[in-house]
PQR file of N, CA, C, O and H, with PARSE charges and radii, in Angstrom:
ATOM      1  N   MET A   1     127.851  65.170-210.627 -0.4000 1.5000
ATOM      2  CA  MET A   1     127.466  65.881-209.430 -0.0000 2.0000
ATOM      3  C   MET A   1     125.981  66.222-209.517  0.5500 1.7000
ATOM      4  O   MET A   1     125.509  66.680-210.558 -0.5500 1.4000
ATOM      5  N   SER A   2     125.258  66.004-208.450 -0.4000 1.5000
ATOM      6  CA  SER A   2     123.818  66.257-208.408 -0.0000 2.0000
ATOM      7  C   SER A   2     123.520  67.708-208.035  0.5500 1.7000
ATOM      8  O   SER A   2     124.275  68.351-207.306 -0.5500 1.4000
ATOM      9  H   SER A   2     125.641  65.632-207.605  0.4000 1.0000
ATOM     10  N   THR A   3     122.408  68.198-208.552 -0.4000 1.5000
ATOM     11  CA  THR A   3     121.898  69.516-208.179 -0.0000 2.0000
ATOM     12  C   THR A   3     120.527  69.325-207.558  0.5500 1.7000
ATOM     13  O   THR A   3     119.700  68.577-208.079 -0.5500 1.4000
ATOM     14  H   THR A   3     121.794  67.676-209.144  0.4000 1.0000
ATOM     15  N   HIS A   4     120.292  69.993-206.462 -0.4000 1.5000
ATOM     16  CA  HIS A   4     119.016  69.905-205.753 -0.0000 2.0000
ATOM     17  C   HIS A   4     118.498  71.299-205.459  0.5500 1.7000
ATOM     18  O   HIS A   4     119.280  72.233-205.283 -0.5500 1.4000
ATOM     19  H   HIS A   4     120.963  70.601-206.039  0.4000 1.0000
ATOM     20  N   THR A   5     117.204  71.439-205.407 -0.4000 1.5000
ATOM     21  CA  THR A   5     116.580  72.677-204.969 -0.0000 2.0000
ATOM     22  C   THR A   5     116.154  72.496-203.525  0.5500 1.7000
ATOM     23  O   THR A   5     115.476  71.525-203.190 -0.5500 1.4000
ATOM     24  H   THR A   5     116.569  70.680-205.551  0.4000 1.0000
ATOM     25  N   VAL A   6     116.549  73.426-202.672 -0.4000 1.5000
ATOM     26  CA  VAL A   6     116.209  73.383-201.251 -0.0000 2.0000
ATOM     27  C   VAL A   6     115.293  74.570-200.973  0.5500 1.7000
ATOM     28  O   VAL A   6     115.656  75.711-201.260 -0.5500 1.4000
ATOM     29  H   VAL A   6     117.100  74.215-202.944  0.4000 1.0000
ATOM     30  N   THR A   7     114.121  74.318-200.422 -0.4000 1.5000
ATOM     31  CA  THR A   7     113.180  75.374-200.089 -0.0000 2.0000
ATOM     32  C   THR A   7     113.258  75.644-198.590  0.5500 1.7000
ATOM     33  O   THR A   7     113.142  74.729-197.775 -0.5500 1.4000
ATOM     34  H   THR A   7     113.826  73.391-200.189  0.4000 1.0000
ATOM     35  N   VAL A   8     113.454  76.902-198.242 -0.4000 1.5000
ATOM     36  CA  VAL A   8     113.599  77.298-196.841 -0.0000 2.0000
ATOM     37  C   VAL A   8     112.575  78.392-196.554  0.5500 1.7000
ATOM     38  O   VAL A   8     112.396  79.309-197.356 -0.5500 1.4000
ATOM     39  H   VAL A   8     113.548  77.645-198.904  0.4000 1.0000
ATOM     40  N   THR A   9     111.911  78.294-195.421 -0.4000 1.5000
ATOM     41  CA  THR A   9     111.010  79.343-194.968 -0.0000 2.0000
ATOM     42  C   THR A   9     111.556  79.892-193.661  0.5500 1.7000
ATOM     43  O   THR A   9     111.876  79.128-192.750 -0.5500 1.4000
ATOM     44  H   THR A   9     112.056  77.549-194.769  0.4000 1.0000
ATOM     45  N   LEU A  10     111.664  81.211-193.562 -0.4000 1.5000
ATOM     46  CA  LEU A  10     112.182  81.863-192.366 -0.0000 2.0000
ATOM     47  C   LEU A  10     111.187  82.900-191.871  0.5500 1.7000
ATOM     48  O   LEU A  10     110.545  83.588-192.665 -0.5500 1.4000
ATOM     49  H   LEU A  10     111.403  81.832-194.301  0.4000 1.0000
ATOM     50  N   THR A  11     111.066  83.003-190.584 -0.4000 1.5000
ATOM     51  CA  THR A  11     110.340  84.105-189.974 -0.0000 2.0000
ATOM     52  C   THR A  11     111.391  84.981-189.314  0.5500 1.7000
ATOM     53  O   THR A  11     112.162  84.510-188.479 -0.5500 1.4000
ATOM     54  H   THR A  11     111.587  82.444-189.939  0.4000 1.0000
ATOM     55  N   VAL A  12     111.423  86.245-189.685 -0.4000 1.5000
ATOM     56  CA  VAL A  12     112.491  87.129-189.247 -0.0000 2.0000
ATOM     57  C   VAL A  12     111.899  88.361-188.576  0.5500 1.7000
ATOM     58  O   VAL A  12     110.910  88.925-189.043 -0.5500 1.4000
ATOM     59  H   VAL A  12     110.796  86.628-190.364  0.4000 1.0000
ATOM     60  N   GLU A  13     112.516  88.765-187.482 -0.4000 1.5000
ATOM     61  CA  GLU A  13     112.176  90.036-186.860 -0.0000 2.0000
ATOM     62  C   GLU A  13     113.475  90.776-186.605  0.5500 1.7000
ATOM     63  O   GLU A  13     114.523  90.152-186.440 -0.5500 1.4000
ATOM     64  H   GLU A  13     113.320  88.307-187.102  0.4000 1.0000
ATOM     65  N   VAL A  14     113.418  92.085-186.571 -0.4000 1.5000
ATOM     66  CA  VAL A  14     114.603  92.891-186.316 -0.0000 2.0000
ATOM     67  C   VAL A  14     114.870  92.847-184.814  0.5500 1.7000
ATOM     68  O   VAL A  14     114.082  93.357-184.019 -0.5500 1.4000
ATOM     69  H   VAL A  14     112.567  92.592-186.705  0.4000 1.0000
ATOM     70  N   ALA A  15     115.985  92.234-184.437 -0.4000 1.5000
ATOM     71  CA  ALA A  15     116.349  92.123-183.033 -0.0000 2.0000
ATOM     72  C   ALA A  15     117.288  93.240-182.608  0.5500 1.7000
ATOM     73  O   ALA A  15     117.326  93.609-181.434 -0.5500 1.4000
ATOM     74  H   ALA A  15     116.626  91.819-185.083  0.4000 1.0000
ATOM     75  N   ASN A  16     118.044  93.778-183.554 -0.4000 1.5000
ATOM     76  CA  ASN A  16     118.983  94.845-183.239 -0.0000 2.0000
ATOM     77  C   ASN A  16     119.115  95.736-184.468  0.5500 1.7000
ATOM     78  O   ASN A  16     119.888  95.428-185.375 -0.5500 1.4000
ATOM     79  H   ASN A  16     118.013  93.478-184.508  0.4000 1.0000
ATOM     80  N   SER A  17     118.383  96.813-184.506 -0.4000 1.5000
ATOM     81  CA  SER A  17     118.372  97.680-185.684 -0.0000 2.0000
ATOM     82  C   SER A  17     119.717  98.370-185.896  0.5500 1.7000
ATOM     83  O   SER A  17     120.026  98.769-187.019 -0.5500 1.4000
ATOM     84  H   SER A  17     117.755  97.063-183.769  0.4000 1.0000
ATOM     85  N   ALA A  18     120.523  98.520-184.847 -0.4000 1.5000
ATOM     86  CA  ALA A  18     121.844  99.135-185.003 -0.0000 2.0000
ATOM     87  C   ALA A  18     122.731  98.254-185.874  0.5500 1.7000
ATOM     88  O   ALA A  18     123.466  98.761-186.722 -0.5500 1.4000
ATOM     89  H   ALA A  18     120.272  98.196-183.935  0.4000 1.0000
ATOM     90  N   VAL A  19     122.669  96.950-185.674 -0.4000 1.5000
ATOM     91  CA  VAL A  19     123.448  96.022-186.494 -0.0000 2.0000
ATOM     92  C   VAL A  19     122.899  96.007-187.912  0.5500 1.7000
ATOM     93  O   VAL A  19     123.665  95.997-188.875 -0.5500 1.4000
ATOM     94  H   VAL A  19     122.072  96.538-184.985  0.4000 1.0000
ATOM     95  N   LEU A  20     121.597  96.004-188.045 -0.4000 1.5000
ATOM     96  CA  LEU A  20     120.962  96.000-189.356 -0.0000 2.0000
ATOM     97  C   LEU A  20     121.412  97.191-190.190  0.5500 1.7000
ATOM     98  O   LEU A  20     121.600  97.063-191.399 -0.5500 1.4000
ATOM     99  H   LEU A  20     120.974  96.012-187.263  0.4000 1.0000
ATOM    100  N   SER A  21     121.585  98.333-189.565 -0.4000 1.5000
ATOM    101  CA  SER A  21     121.909  99.552-190.303 -0.0000 2.0000
ATOM    102  C   SER A  21     123.323  99.586-190.862  0.5500 1.7000
ATOM    103  O   SER A  21     123.615 100.434-191.705 -0.5500 1.4000
ATOM    104  H   SER A  21     121.432  98.437-188.582  0.4000 1.0000
ATOM    105  N   VAL A  22     124.214  98.697-190.428 -0.4000 1.5000
ATOM    106  CA  VAL A  22     125.585  98.703-190.947 -0.0000 2.0000
ATOM    107  C   VAL A  22     125.776  97.745-192.118  0.5500 1.7000
ATOM    108  O   VAL A  22     126.862  97.691-192.694 -0.5500 1.4000
ATOM    109  H   VAL A  22     123.977  98.007-189.743  0.4000 1.0000
ATOM    110  N   ILE A  23     124.747  96.993-192.478 -0.4000 1.5000
ATOM    111  CA  ILE A  23     124.835  96.091-193.623 -0.0000 2.0000
ATOM    112  C   ILE A  23     124.787  96.920-194.895  0.5500 1.7000
ATOM    113  O   ILE A  23     123.899  97.758-195.047 -0.5500 1.4000
ATOM    114  H   ILE A  23     123.864  97.037-192.010  0.4000 1.0000
ATOM    115  N   PRO A  24     125.738  96.701-195.826 -0.5600 1.5000
ATOM    116  CA  PRO A  24     125.740  97.489-197.067  0.2800 2.0000
ATOM    117  C   PRO A  24     124.392  97.412-197.785  0.5500 1.7000
ATOM    118  O   PRO A  24     123.834  96.330-197.968 -0.5500 1.4000
ATOM    119  N   GLY A  25     123.885  98.559-198.184 -0.4000 1.5000
ATOM    120  CA  GLY A  25     122.623  98.629-198.902 -0.0000 2.0000
ATOM    121  C   GLY A  25     121.418  98.789-198.001  0.5500 1.7000
ATOM    122  O   GLY A  25     120.326  99.097-198.479 -0.5500 1.4000
ATOM    123  H   GLY A  25     124.337  99.438-198.036  0.4000 1.0000
ATOM    124  N   VAL A  26     121.594  98.585-196.705 -0.4000 1.5000
ATOM    125  CA  VAL A  26     120.454  98.662-195.781 -0.0000 2.0000
ATOM    126  C   VAL A  26     120.172 100.090-195.371  0.5500 1.7000
ATOM    127  O   VAL A  26     119.012 100.468-195.205 -0.5500 1.4000
ATOM    128  H   VAL A  26     122.481  98.335-196.317  0.4000 1.0000
ATOM    129  N   ASN A  27     121.194 100.877-195.207 -0.4000 1.5000
ATOM    130  CA  ASN A  27     121.035 102.213-194.659 -0.0000 2.0000
ATOM    131  C   ASN A  27     120.713 103.247-195.731  0.5500 1.7000
ATOM    132  O   ASN A  27     121.127 104.402-195.629 -0.5500 1.4000
ATOM    133  H   ASN A  27     122.136 100.570-195.342  0.4000 1.0000
ATOM    134  N   ALA A  28     119.983 102.837-196.746 -0.4000 1.5000
ATOM    135  CA  ALA A  28     119.597 103.784-197.794 -0.0000 2.0000
ATOM    136  C   ALA A  28     118.650 104.833-197.213  0.5500 1.7000
ATOM    137  O   ALA A  28     117.772 104.522-196.408 -0.5500 1.4000
ATOM    138  H   ALA A  28     119.647 101.899-196.828  0.4000 1.0000
ATOM    139  N   ALA A  29     118.845 106.063-197.633 -0.4000 1.5000
ATOM    140  CA  ALA A  29     118.018 107.152-197.111 -0.0000 2.0000
ATOM    141  C   ALA A  29     116.542 106.876-197.369  0.5500 1.7000
ATOM    142  O   ALA A  29     116.143 106.605-198.501 -0.5500 1.4000
ATOM    143  H   ALA A  29     119.558 106.315-198.287  0.4000 1.0000
ATOM    144  N   GLY A  30     115.748 106.945-196.330 -0.4000 1.5000
ATOM    145  CA  GLY A  30     114.314 106.769-196.455 -0.0000 2.0000
ATOM    146  C   GLY A  30     113.849 105.333-196.631  0.5500 1.7000
ATOM    147  O   GLY A  30     112.668 105.100-196.890 -0.5500 1.4000
ATOM    148  H   GLY A  30     116.073 107.165-195.410  0.4000 1.0000
ATOM    149  N   ALA A  31     114.754 104.357-196.496 -0.4000 1.5000
ATOM    150  CA  ALA A  31     114.361 102.961-196.689 -0.0000 2.0000
ATOM    151  C   ALA A  31     113.418 102.535-195.554  0.5500 1.7000
ATOM    152  O   ALA A  31     113.686 102.789-194.380 -0.5500 1.4000
ATOM    153  H   ALA A  31     115.714 104.546-196.286  0.4000 1.0000
ATOM    154  N   ASP A  32     112.320 101.889-195.925 -0.4000 1.5000
ATOM    155  CA  ASP A  32     111.407 101.382-194.909 -0.0000 2.0000
ATOM    156  C   ASP A  32     111.939 100.044-194.378  0.5500 1.7000
ATOM    157  O   ASP A  32     112.911  99.503-194.906 -0.5500 1.4000
ATOM    158  H   ASP A  32     112.101 101.683-196.878  0.4000 1.0000
ATOM    159  N   GLU A  33     111.303  99.524-193.347 -0.4000 1.5000
ATOM    160  CA  GLU A  33     111.790  98.303-192.715 -0.0000 2.0000
ATOM    161  C   GLU A  33     111.808  97.120-193.693  0.5500 1.7000
ATOM    162  O   GLU A  33     112.738  96.315-193.661 -0.5500 1.4000
ATOM    163  H   GLU A  33     110.514  99.963-192.918  0.4000 1.0000
ATOM    164  N   ARG A  34     110.795  97.005-194.562 -0.4000 1.5000
ATOM    165  CA  ARG A  34     110.777  95.913-195.516 -0.0000 2.0000
ATOM    166  C   ARG A  34     111.978  96.001-196.445  0.5500 1.7000
ATOM    167  O   ARG A  34     112.608  94.985-196.739 -0.5500 1.4000
ATOM    168  H   ARG A  34     110.039  97.659-194.588  0.4000 1.0000
ATOM    169  N   ALA A  35     112.301  97.194-196.909 -0.4000 1.5000
ATOM    170  CA  ALA A  35     113.465  97.384-197.781 -0.0000 2.0000
ATOM    171  C   ALA A  35     114.752  97.070-197.041  0.5500 1.7000
ATOM    172  O   ALA A  35     115.674  96.496-197.622 -0.5500 1.4000
ATOM    173  H   ALA A  35     111.790  98.020-196.670  0.4000 1.0000
ATOM    174  N   GLN A  36     114.831  97.433-195.778 -0.4000 1.5000
ATOM    175  CA  GLN A  36     116.010  97.116-194.969 -0.0000 2.0000
ATOM    176  C   GLN A  36     116.160  95.604-194.815  0.5500 1.7000
ATOM    177  O   GLN A  36     117.260  95.068-194.947 -0.5500 1.4000
ATOM    178  H   GLN A  36     114.082  97.899-195.305  0.4000 1.0000
ATOM    179  N   LEU A  37     115.050  94.917-194.534 -0.4000 1.5000
ATOM    180  CA  LEU A  37     115.107  93.462-194.392 -0.0000 2.0000
ATOM    181  C   LEU A  37     115.474  92.794-195.710  0.5500 1.7000
ATOM    182  O   LEU A  37     116.197  91.797-195.708 -0.5500 1.4000
ATOM    183  H   LEU A  37     114.156  95.352-194.426  0.4000 1.0000
ATOM    184  N   GLN A  38     114.998  93.314-196.828 -0.4000 1.5000
ATOM    185  CA  GLN A  38     115.345  92.756-198.136 -0.0000 2.0000
ATOM    186  C   GLN A  38     116.842  92.870-198.372  0.5500 1.7000
ATOM    187  O   GLN A  38     117.481  91.914-198.811 -0.5500 1.4000
ATOM    188  H   GLN A  38     114.411  94.124-196.829  0.4000 1.0000
ATOM    189  N   ALA A  39     117.404  94.045-198.080 -0.4000 1.5000
ATOM    190  CA  ALA A  39     118.840  94.245-198.256 -0.0000 2.0000
ATOM    191  C   ALA A  39     119.628  93.319-197.342  0.5500 1.7000
ATOM    192  O   ALA A  39     120.653  92.772-197.752 -0.5500 1.4000
ATOM    193  H   ALA A  39     116.885  94.822-197.723  0.4000 1.0000
ATOM    194  N   ALA A  40     119.167  93.135-196.115 -0.4000 1.5000
ATOM    195  CA  ALA A  40     119.846  92.231-195.178 -0.0000 2.0000
ATOM    196  C   ALA A  40     119.756  90.785-195.656  0.5500 1.7000
ATOM    197  O   ALA A  40     120.737  90.046-195.575 -0.5500 1.4000
ATOM    198  H   ALA A  40     118.335  93.579-195.782  0.4000 1.0000
ATOM    199  N   ALA A  41     118.602  90.377-196.148 -0.4000 1.5000
ATOM    200  CA  ALA A  41     118.435  89.012-196.660 -0.0000 2.0000
ATOM    201  C   ALA A  41     119.347  88.775-197.859  0.5500 1.7000
ATOM    202  O   ALA A  41     119.971  87.720-197.968 -0.5500 1.4000
ATOM    203  H   ALA A  41     117.804  90.977-196.214  0.4000 1.0000
ATOM    204  N   ASP A  42     119.424  89.747-198.749 -0.4000 1.5000
ATOM    205  CA  ASP A  42     120.301  89.629-199.915 -0.0000 2.0000
ATOM    206  C   ASP A  42     121.758  89.494-199.480  0.5500 1.7000
ATOM    207  O   ASP A  42     122.499  88.679-200.031 -0.5500 1.4000
ATOM    208  H   ASP A  42     118.918  90.604-198.661  0.4000 1.0000
ATOM    209  N   ALA A  43     122.170  90.289-198.496 -0.4000 1.5000
ATOM    210  CA  ALA A  43     123.544  90.209-197.983 -0.0000 2.0000
ATOM    211  C   ALA A  43     123.793  88.844-197.348  0.5500 1.7000
ATOM    212  O   ALA A  43     124.858  88.254-197.532 -0.5500 1.4000
ATOM    213  H   ALA A  43     121.569  90.950-198.048  0.4000 1.0000
ATOM    214  N   GLY A  44     122.818  88.347-196.607 -0.4000 1.5000
ATOM    215  CA  GLY A  44     122.955  87.034-195.976 -0.0000 2.0000
ATOM    216  C   GLY A  44     123.088  85.909-196.994  0.5500 1.7000
ATOM    217  O   GLY A  44     123.846  84.963-196.779 -0.5500 1.4000
ATOM    218  H   GLY A  44     121.953  88.826-196.457  0.4000 1.0000
ATOM    219  N   LEU A  45     122.359  86.006-198.096 -0.4000 1.5000
ATOM    220  CA  LEU A  45     122.462  84.981-199.126 -0.0000 2.0000
ATOM    221  C   LEU A  45     123.817  85.015-199.823  0.5500 1.7000
ATOM    222  O   LEU A  45     124.330  83.976-200.239 -0.5500 1.4000
ATOM    223  H   LEU A  45     121.743  86.774-198.270  0.4000 1.0000
ATOM    224  N   ARG A  46     124.393  86.198-199.950 -0.4000 1.5000
ATOM    225  CA  ARG A  46     125.753  86.271-200.503 -0.0000 2.0000
ATOM    226  C   ARG A  46     126.733  85.569-199.561  0.5500 1.7000
ATOM    227  O   ARG A  46     127.650  84.888-200.020 -0.5500 1.4000
ATOM    228  H   ARG A  46     123.977  87.042-199.612  0.4000 1.0000
ATOM    229  N   GLU A  47     126.547  85.729-198.258 -0.4000 1.5000
ATOM    230  CA  GLU A  47     127.398  85.046-197.277 -0.0000 2.0000
ATOM    231  C   GLU A  47     127.167  83.541-197.304  0.5500 1.7000
ATOM    232  O   GLU A  47     128.095  82.765-197.078 -0.5500 1.4000
ATOM    233  H   GLU A  47     125.802  86.283-197.885  0.4000 1.0000
ATOM    234  N   LEU A  48     125.949  83.132-197.577 -0.4000 1.5000
ATOM    235  CA  LEU A  48     125.620  81.706-197.626 -0.0000 2.0000
ATOM    236  C   LEU A  48     126.474  80.969-198.650  0.5500 1.7000
ATOM    237  O   LEU A  48     126.820  79.804-198.450 -0.5500 1.4000
ATOM    238  H   LEU A  48     125.195  83.762-197.761  0.4000 1.0000
ATOM    239  N   GLN A  49     126.809  81.634-199.730 -0.4000 1.5000
ATOM    240  CA  GLN A  49     127.639  80.999-200.750 -0.0000 2.0000
ATOM    241  C   GLN A  49     128.994  80.600-200.178  0.5500 1.7000
ATOM    242  O   GLN A  49     129.470  79.497-200.446 -0.5500 1.4000
ATOM    243  H   GLN A  49     126.528  82.580-199.892  0.4000 1.0000
ATOM    244  N   SER A  50     129.624  81.475-199.396 -0.4000 1.5000
ATOM    245  CA  SER A  50     130.925  81.123-198.821 -0.0000 2.0000
ATOM    246  C   SER A  50     130.781  80.113-197.689  0.5500 1.7000
ATOM    247  O   SER A  50     131.635  79.243-197.525 -0.5500 1.4000
ATOM    248  H   SER A  50     129.237  82.371-199.178  0.4000 1.0000
ATOM    249  N   ILE A  51     129.718  80.218-196.914 -0.4000 1.5000
ATOM    250  CA  ILE A  51     129.486  79.254-195.834 -0.0000 2.0000
ATOM    251  C   ILE A  51     129.249  77.867-196.413  0.5500 1.7000
ATOM    252  O   ILE A  51     129.781  76.885-195.896 -0.5500 1.4000
ATOM    253  H   ILE A  51     129.024  80.926-197.048  0.4000 1.0000
ATOM    254  N   GLY A  52     128.466  77.774-197.464 -0.4000 1.5000
ATOM    255  CA  GLY A  52     128.214  76.484-198.103 -0.0000 2.0000
ATOM    256  C   GLY A  52     129.497  75.829-198.569  0.5500 1.7000
ATOM    257  O   GLY A  52     129.647  74.610-198.484 -0.5500 1.4000
ATOM    258  H   GLY A  52     128.033  78.572-197.884  0.4000 1.0000
ATOM    259  N   GLY A  53     130.429  76.643-199.065 -0.4000 1.5000
ATOM    260  CA  GLY A  53     131.709  76.122-199.523 -0.0000 2.0000
ATOM    261  C   GLY A  53     132.480  75.409-198.430  0.5500 1.7000
ATOM    262  O   GLY A  53     133.227  74.471-198.708 -0.5500 1.4000
ATOM    263  H   GLY A  53     130.308  77.633-199.134  0.4000 1.0000
ATOM    264  N   ARG A  54     132.310  75.840-197.193 -0.4000 1.5000
ATOM    265  CA  ARG A  54     132.970  75.180-196.052 -0.0000 2.0000
ATOM    266  C   ARG A  54     132.519  73.734-195.903  0.5500 1.7000
ATOM    267  O   ARG A  54     133.252  72.898-195.374 -0.5500 1.4000
ATOM    268  H   ARG A  54     131.703  76.602-196.967  0.4000 1.0000
ATOM    269  N   TYR A  55     131.323  73.448-196.368 -0.4000 1.5000
ATOM    270  CA  TYR A  55     130.734  72.112-196.213 -0.0000 2.0000
ATOM    271  C   TYR A  55     130.696  71.347-197.531  0.5500 1.7000
ATOM    272  O   TYR A  55     129.987  70.348-197.663 -0.5500 1.4000
ATOM    273  H   TYR A  55     130.728  74.127-196.798  0.4000 1.0000
ATOM    274  N   GLY A  56     131.470  71.830-198.507 -0.4000 1.5000
ATOM    275  CA  GLY A  56     131.541  71.139-199.783 -0.0000 2.0000
ATOM    276  C   GLY A  56     130.367  71.388-200.692  0.5500 1.7000
ATOM    277  O   GLY A  56     130.121  70.604-201.608 -0.5500 1.4000
ATOM    278  H   GLY A  56     132.045  72.641-198.399  0.4000 1.0000
ATOM    279  N   LEU A  57     129.627  72.466-200.463 -0.4000 1.5000
ATOM    280  CA  LEU A  57     128.459  72.793-201.271 -0.0000 2.0000
ATOM    281  C   LEU A  57     128.737  74.024-202.123  0.5500 1.7000
ATOM    282  O   LEU A  57     129.470  74.923-201.711 -0.5500 1.4000
ATOM    283  H   LEU A  57     129.827  73.104-199.719  0.4000 1.0000
ATOM    284  N   LYS A  58     128.154  74.058-203.299 -0.4000 1.5000
ATOM    285  CA  LYS A  58     128.194  75.252-204.142 -0.0000 2.0000
ATOM    286  C   LYS A  58     126.778  75.797-204.188  0.5500 1.7000
ATOM    287  O   LYS A  58     125.890  75.178-204.775 -0.5500 1.4000
ATOM    288  H   LYS A  58     127.559  73.328-203.634  0.4000 1.0000
ATOM    289  N   VAL A  59     126.564  76.943-203.577 -0.4000 1.5000
ATOM    290  CA  VAL A  59     125.249  77.568-203.535 -0.0000 2.0000
ATOM    291  C   VAL A  59     125.170  78.577-204.668  0.5500 1.7000
ATOM    292  O   VAL A  59     126.032  79.449-204.786 -0.5500 1.4000
ATOM    293  H   VAL A  59     127.285  77.446-203.100  0.4000 1.0000
ATOM    294  N   SER A  60     124.142  78.467-205.503 -0.4000 1.5000
ATOM    295  CA  SER A  60     123.954  79.411-206.588 -0.0000 2.0000
ATOM    296  C   SER A  60     122.464  79.708-206.734  0.5500 1.7000
ATOM    297  O   SER A  60     121.617  78.952-206.257 -0.5500 1.4000
ATOM    298  H   SER A  60     123.442  77.759-205.407  0.4000 1.0000
ATOM    299  N   ASN A  61     122.166  80.793-207.385 -0.4000 1.5000
ATOM    300  CA  ASN A  61     120.771  81.182-207.641 -0.0000 2.0000
ATOM    301  C   ASN A  61     119.946  81.296-206.374  0.5500 1.7000
ATOM    302  O   ASN A  61     118.758  80.971-206.383 -0.5500 1.4000
ATOM    303  H   ASN A  61     122.853  81.406-207.773  0.4000 1.0000
ATOM    304  N   ALA A  62     120.547  81.747-205.284 -0.4000 1.5000
ATOM    305  CA  ALA A  62     119.808  81.951-204.045 -0.0000 2.0000
ATOM    306  C   ALA A  62     119.089  83.286-204.115  0.5500 1.7000
ATOM    307  O   ALA A  62     119.666  84.280-204.556 -0.5500 1.4000
ATOM    308  H   ALA A  62     121.511  82.011-205.276  0.4000 1.0000
ATOM    309  N   SER A  63     117.844  83.317-203.686 -0.4000 1.5000
ATOM    310  CA  SER A  63     117.098  84.568-203.679 -0.0000 2.0000
ATOM    311  C   SER A  63     116.122  84.565-202.517  0.5500 1.7000
ATOM    312  O   SER A  63     115.728  83.516-202.005 -0.5500 1.4000
ATOM    313  H   SER A  63     117.376  82.510-203.328  0.4000 1.0000
ATOM    314  N   ALA A  64     115.747  85.763-202.120 -0.4000 1.5000
ATOM    315  CA  ALA A  64     114.771  85.940-201.049 -0.0000 2.0000
ATOM    316  C   ALA A  64     113.867  87.093-201.419  0.5500 1.7000
ATOM    317  O   ALA A  64     114.311  88.051-202.051 -0.5500 1.4000
ATOM    318  H   ALA A  64     116.066  86.614-202.535  0.4000 1.0000
ATOM    319  N   THR A  65     112.618  87.014-201.039 -0.4000 1.5000
ATOM    320  CA  THR A  65     111.677  88.102-201.224 -0.0000 2.0000
ATOM    321  C   THR A  65     111.012  88.376-199.883  0.5500 1.7000
ATOM    322  O   THR A  65     110.355  87.502-199.318 -0.5500 1.4000
ATOM    323  H   THR A  65     112.258  86.236-200.525  0.4000 1.0000
ATOM    324  N   VAL A  66     111.182  89.569-199.387 -0.4000 1.5000
ATOM    325  CA  VAL A  66     110.579  89.945-198.109 -0.0000 2.0000
ATOM    326  C   VAL A  66     109.178  90.470-198.379  0.5500 1.7000
ATOM    327  O   VAL A  66     108.996  91.423-199.138 -0.5500 1.4000
ATOM    328  H   VAL A  66     111.716  90.279-199.846  0.4000 1.0000
ATOM    329  N   ALA A  67     108.198  89.844-197.755 -0.4000 1.5000
ATOM    330  CA  ALA A  67     106.802  90.255-197.956 -0.0000 2.0000
ATOM    331  C   ALA A  67     106.315  91.061-196.779  0.5500 1.7000
ATOM    332  O   ALA A  67     105.163  91.496-196.763 -0.5500 1.4000
ATOM    333  H   ALA A  67     108.347  89.070-197.139  0.4000 1.0000
TER
END
């Protein structure tokens, strides 16, 4: 089985802060928007692992850094 590295670049803006605030780890007291986006990105990457499985892919070592 082959392993490949896939590089993805995303531009993200908060479209609905109410939805953002219900993601686990996002609603930390005093968290700034960058910290909220980091928590949301981390949660999304955890979901990516299960989504990839639907297409026969095993996603591992996924990470994101919000700048």
